[in-house]
N, C-alpha and C positions, 0 to 999 in steps of 0.2 A: 359866091356862096349862095346868093339869093336864088339862082336857078336850081342849085342842088336842093335847097329847101323846098322849092316848089315841086320838084320831081319826087322828093321824099314824101311830101304830103300826098301827092297823087297816088303813090304806091301804097301808103298806109291807108288812104281812103278806099282804094280798091279792095284791099284785104279785109278791112273792117266792114265795108259794104256787103261783101259776100258772106261774112260771118253773121251779120245782122239779118240778112235774108234767110240764112240757114236757121238761125234761132227763131225767126218769125214763122218759119215753115214747120219747124220741128217741135222743140220743147215748149215754146211760147205760142203755139198755134191758136190757142183760145185768147191770148192777149197780145195780138200783133202790135198794137199801139205802144205797149210797154217796151217791147223789143226795139221798135223804131225810135222811140224817145231815148232809150238807153244808148243806142248807137249814135244818135245825133249829139247827145251830151258828151259822150266819149270823144267824138271827132272835134267838137268845139274845144274841149279841154286840151286835147293834143295840140290843136292849132294855136289857141290863144294862151293857154297856160304854159305849154312848152315853149312857145315863141317868146313869151314875156320872160321866162326864166333864162332863155338863151341870150336875150338882149341884155338882161341884167348882169350877165357875166362880163360885159364890157370888153370883149375881145372882138377883133374884126371878123373873124370867121364865125363866131357865135352870133353876132349881130345879123350878119347876112343870112345865116341859117334860120334864125328866129323870125326875121321878116319874111323869109321865103315860106315858112310854114303858114303864116297869117295870109300872105298873098295867095298861096296855094288854096287855102279854104275859100277865099273870096272868088278866085277864078273858077273853082269847081262849082260853087254856088251859082255863079252867073251862067257858065256854059251848060250846066245841066238843069237849069231852072229850079235849083234847090232840091232836085230829086236825090242826088248822091250825097248830100250833106244833111238831109232830113228837114230842110226848111220849107219845102213845098207843102202847103196845107192840104192839098188833094191826097197826099199819102195817108192822112189821118181821117179824112171825111168821106172820100169816094171809095175807099176800099181798093186802092190801086194794086195792093198785094193780095 
């Protein structure tokens, strides 16, 4: 189930990443940092809040899924240098968007 959690996080991350970029380009075009911070916080809450809640269910499938969400966040942060999870400081300082 850990692999399922990782794949689920990657899918959620991709969808939320596109939504965050759309929000930063459209509605919040004057406040792109706010949209990026909001997307980053939502991704972290999904990964760590959802992962913790699933682990606390104390069922084998939920533990694997919860750990997978957290591992998925870590892997996405490492493999994309923090760009897809909003951890990369250049997103906020260099105006990469």
